[in-house]
N, C-alpha and C positions, 0 to 999 in steps of 0.2 A: 268778265268774269261772269261767271250763272250767278253768283252769290249776291252779285253786287244789282244785278235786275231783279231778282230775287226783291231785295230787297228795298228796290225802287218802283213793283208792286203794291207789295205789303204799305209801303208808306203813301202810296197812290191812292188804294182801296181806303187810308184810313182816313186820309183827306176827305174824300166824298163820304164816308161816315161820321166824321164828326158834324159835315156841312149838316148833315140830313138830322142829327139828334139837336145841334142848332137851332133848326126850325123849329122841332117838337118842340123844348125849352123853352123859347122866346114866347112860341106862339101859344101855348100853356099861362104862361105867366103873365102875360100880355092881356089872356082876356081871365085872368083871376085878378089882377088888377081895376079892368073893368067893373070886374063882379065887385070889387070890396069897393072902389069908388059910387058903387048905384049903392052898396048895399049897408056895408058896415062903415062905411066913411073913412074911409081914407083919405090920407091928405095930397100925398104923392098922385102928379099924372101919371099915365099909363104909357106911357113914353119914356119911363125908366124903367120899364121891362127889356128896353132894349138894349141898356145896358149889360146884359148880361150874353151879348153875342159877340162885347169883347175879347173875355177868355178864347171863346170856341175861334173867333177868327184869327188869333195870333196861333192856335194850335195848326188852324187850316194852313196859313200859310206857313208854318215850319216843318207841316210834314209835307208839305209840295214844294220848297226849297232844299228838301233832304231828298226826297221823290228826286227833283231835278239831276241832281246832284249823283247820285248812284248810277241812277239814267246815261250820265255823261262818261262817270267812269267806266260804265259797262263796254258803252262804245270806244269810248278811249283804249281799253285792254284786246277788246275784240279788233283794232285794226293797226293796232301796234305792240 
């Protein structure tokens, strides 16, 4: 089905977009934490900024799984 294939492409693009946004957000927060530790007296280590990657990683995995399922269904409908 063309609909399943289109949905597969949409979710694959969304997974790629989420990975780029994740890198930007985590990088910004990491540098903000480094600044805060040095100048504002933050007590948490800068590595805590990487905890923000967890929800993005979950979203990326979900989008990749949905995309894979859509592509498999499209292939099944095309063959059978």
